[in-house]
KEKENU-365657 format. One record per residue (C-alpha): residue in three letters; x negated, y, z. Coordinates in Angstrom, 1 decimal, padded with zeros to 4 digits. Layout:
residues N
PT   code        u        v        w
PT    ALA        X        Y        Z
...
//
This chain:
residues 121
PT   code        u        v        w
PT    UNK   -023.4    017.0    037.9
PT    UNK   -026.6    015.1    038.2
PT    UNK   -025.0    012.4    036.1
PT    UNK   -023.8    014.7    033.3
PT    UNK   -027.5    016.2    033.2
PT    UNK   -028.9    012.7    033.1
PT    UNK   -026.5    011.5    030.3
PT    UNK   -027.2    014.8    028.5
PT    UNK   -031.0    014.3    028.4
PT    UNK   -030.6    010.6    027.5
PT    UNK   -028.5    011.8    024.6
PT    UNK   -031.1    014.3    023.5
PT    UNK   -033.9    011.6    023.8
PT    UNK   -031.8    009.2    021.7
PT    UNK   -031.5    011.8    019.0
PT    UNK   -035.0    012.8    019.0
PT    UNK   -036.0    009.1    018.8
PT    UNK   -033.5    008.4    015.9
PT    UNK   -034.8    011.5    013.9
PT    UNK   -038.6    010.4    014.4
PT    UNK   -037.8    006.9    013.1
PT    UNK   -035.8    008.1    010.2
PT    UNK   -038.6    010.7    009.2
PT    UNK   -041.1    007.7    009.2
PT    UNK   -039.0    005.6    007.2
PT    UNK   -038.3    008.5    004.6
PT    UNK   -042.0    009.1    004.4
PT    UNK   -042.8    005.4    004.0
PT    UNK   -040.2    005.0    001.5
PT    UNK   -041.6    007.5   -000.7
PT    UNK   -044.9    005.8   -000.7
PT    UNK   -043.2    002.5   -001.4
PT    UNK   -041.3    004.0   -004.1
PT    UNK   -044.6    005.1   -005.7
PT    UNK   -046.1    001.6   -005.1
PT    UNK   -043.1    000.0   -007.0
PT    UNK   -043.2    002.5   -009.7
PT    UNK   -047.1    001.8   -010.2
PT    UNK   -046.0   -002.0   -010.5
PT    UNK   -043.3   -001.2   -012.9
PT    UNK   -045.8    000.6   -015.3
PT    UNK   -048.3   -002.0   -014.9
PT    UNK   -046.1   -004.7   -015.9
PT    UNK   -043.8   -003.1   -018.5
PT    UNK   -045.2    000.0   -019.8
PT    UNK   -046.8   -001.6   -022.8
PT    UNK   -043.1   -002.1   -024.0
PT    UNK   -041.9    001.3   -023.4
PT    UNK   -040.0    003.3   -025.9
PT    UNK   -040.2    007.1   -026.1
PT    UNK   -037.0    007.2   -024.2
PT    UNK   -038.4    005.0   -021.4
PT    UNK   -041.5    007.0   -021.1
PT    UNK   -039.5    010.2   -020.8
PT    UNK   -037.7    008.5   -017.9
PT    UNK   -040.9    007.2   -016.4
PT    UNK   -042.6    010.8   -016.5
PT    UNK   -039.5    012.3   -014.7
PT    UNK   -039.5    009.5   -012.1
PT    UNK   -043.3    010.0   -011.4
PT    UNK   -042.6    013.8   -010.9
PT    UNK   -039.6    013.0   -008.6
PT    UNK   -041.5    010.7   -006.5
PT    UNK   -044.5    013.1   -006.3
PT    UNK   -042.2    015.9   -005.0
PT    UNK   -040.7    013.5   -002.5
PT    UNK   -044.1    012.8   -001.3
PT    UNK   -045.2    016.3   -001.1
PT    UNK   -042.4    017.1    001.4
PT    UNK   -044.1    015.0    004.1
PT    UNK   -047.3    015.1    005.9
PT    UNK   -049.5    012.0    005.9
PT    UNK   -052.5    010.5    007.8
PT    UNK   -055.9    010.4    006.0
PT    UNK   -055.4    006.7    005.2
PT    UNK   -051.8    007.3    003.8
PT    UNK   -053.3    010.1    001.5
PT    UNK   -055.8    007.6    000.2
PT    UNK   -053.2    005.1   -000.5
PT    UNK   -051.1    007.7   -002.3
PT    UNK   -054.2    008.9   -004.3
PT    UNK   -054.9    005.4   -005.6
PT    UNK   -051.2    004.8   -006.4
PT    UNK   -051.1    008.1   -008.3
PT    UNK   -054.2    007.1   -010.1
PT    UNK   -053.0    003.7   -011.1
PT    UNK   -049.8    005.5   -012.4
PT    UNK   -051.9    008.0   -014.3
PT    UNK   -054.1    005.3   -015.8
PT    UNK   -051.2    003.5   -017.1
PT    UNK   -049.8    006.8   -018.6
PT    UNK   -053.1    007.5   -020.2
PT    UNK   -053.1    004.0   -021.8
PT    UNK   -049.7    004.9   -023.2
PT    UNK   -051.1    008.3   -024.5
PT    UNK   -054.0    006.5   -026.1
PT    UNK   -051.6    003.9   -027.8
PT    UNK   -049.9    007.2   -029.2
PT    UNK   -046.4    006.5   -027.9
PT    UNK   -046.5    009.5   -025.5
PT    UNK   -047.7    011.9   -028.3
PT    UNK   -044.0    011.5   -029.6
PT    UNK   -042.5    012.9   -026.5
PT    UNK   -042.0    016.6   -027.0
PT    UNK   -043.4    018.8   -024.3
PT    UNK   -044.1    015.9   -022.0
PT    UNK   -047.4    014.7   -023.5
PT    UNK   -049.2    018.0   -022.5
PT    UNK   -047.5    017.9   -018.9
PT    UNK   -049.0    014.3   -018.7
PT    UNK   -052.5    015.4   -020.0
PT    UNK   -052.4    018.3   -017.4
PT    UNK   -051.7    015.7   -014.7
PT    UNK   -054.6    013.4   -015.9
PT    UNK   -057.0    016.5   -016.2
PT    UNK   -056.3    017.3   -012.7
PT    UNK   -057.1    014.1   -011.4
PT    UNK   -060.2    013.6   -013.6
PT    UNK   -058.9    011.4   -016.3
PT    UNK   -059.8    012.7   -019.8
PT    UNK   -058.4    011.2   -023.0
//
């Protein structure tokens, strides 16, 4: 009887540990996706077509929704804010270059995001 209880408690502890590690890696992977997206915009956004900008805006929205699902420390929030600001800066540059103005309905969404974080055209 004691052995069964001990095995059951060990199983519960293993499951809890696995879930905890999985949650942390999912949380961190969302930040890593944002960082990689920031690098992608930095390196390639000057060559984006209207179609690529639409995909980029959708990807940015998906990444932000994934990030919003998790709780982060103050330091992680600062890192996320910096990365989102970098992405917004590259998008603003695209908007200034006039490419984003060609995207129907998405230009105003991007401008709303930029306004929310204090970047004006």
